C-alpha positions as CSV (number, residue, x, y, z in Angstrom):
1,X,101.3,65.8,52.8
2,X,98.9,62.9,52.6
3,X,100.1,61.5,56.0
4,X,99.4,64.8,57.6
5,X,95.9,64.9,56.3
6,X,95.3,61.3,57.3
7,X,96.5,62.1,60.8
8,X,94.3,65.1,61.0
9,X,91.3,63.0,59.9
10,X,92.0,60.4,62.5
11,X,92.4,63.1,65.2
12,X,89.1,64.7,64.3
13,X,87.3,61.4,64.4
14,X,88.7,60.5,67.7
15,X,87.8,63.8,69.4
16,X,84.2,63.8,68.1
17,X,83.5,60.2,68.8
18,X,85.0,60.3,72.3
19,X,83.3,63.5,73.5
20,X,81.1,63.2,76.6
21,X,77.4,62.6,76.1
22,X,75.1,65.0,77.9
23,X,71.7,64.0,79.1
24,X,69.2,66.7,78.4
25,X,65.7,66.5,79.8
26,X,62.9,66.5,77.3
27,X,60.9,69.7,78.1
28,X,58.7,69.7,75.0
29,X,55.6,68.7,76.9
30,X,56.0,71.6,79.4
31,X,56.7,74.1,76.5
32,X,53.6,72.8,74.7
33,X,51.4,73.4,77.8
34,X,52.9,76.9,78.2
35,X,52.3,78.0,74.6
36,X,48.9,76.3,74.1
37,X,47.1,77.6,77.2
38,X,44.6,80.3,76.5
39,X,45.6,83.3,78.7
40,X,45.0,86.1,76.3
41,X,48.7,86.7,75.6
42,X,50.0,86.8,72.1
43,X,52.1,83.7,71.2
44,X,55.3,85.8,70.6
45,X,55.2,87.0,74.3
46,X,54.5,83.8,76.1
47,X,58.2,83.0,76.5
48,X,58.6,85.4,79.3
49,X,60.8,88.4,80.0
50,X,63.4,87.5,77.3
51,X,60.7,87.4,74.6
52,X,59.2,90.7,75.8
53,X,62.6,92.4,75.7
54,X,63.4,91.1,72.2
55,X,60.0,92.2,71.0
56,X,60.5,95.7,72.4
57,X,64.0,96.0,71.0
58,X,62.7,94.9,67.6
59,X,59.9,97.4,67.6
60,X,62.2,100.2,68.7
61,X,64.7,99.4,65.9
62,X,61.9,99.1,63.4
63,X,60.4,102.5,64.3
64,X,63.7,104.3,64.4
65,X,64.8,102.6,61.2
66,X,61.6,103.5,59.4
67,X,62.0,107.1,60.5
68,X,65.5,107.3,59.3
69,X,64.5,105.9,55.9
70,X,61.8,108.5,55.6
71,X,64.3,111.2,56.6
72,X,66.8,110.0,54.0
73,X,64.2,109.7,51.3
74,X,63.0,113.3,52.0
75,X,66.6,114.7,52.0
76,X,67.3,112.9,48.7
77,X,64.1,114.2,47.1
78,X,64.7,117.8,48.3
79,X,68.4,118.5,47.7
80,X,69.9,121.7,49.1
81,X,70.3,124.6,46.7
82,X,73.8,125.8,46.1
83,X,74.4,129.5,47.0
């Protein structure tokens, strides 16, 4: 059992340490310029179309969720009368 765990440990070290290194460009300066410019847009929408879609989806779910909560609270407060 111990030999199997030792072999697994060596295998995991080998695959992690020998994985290829990717070079990623540092785009922090461009993002800082984009988000710090004063163009009248709110900060949560400056990311583009993806941010706008996420914002709209969040607002839609929030409005429908709030409406559903109010409906359920009203139906719990006013139970139906048995006949």
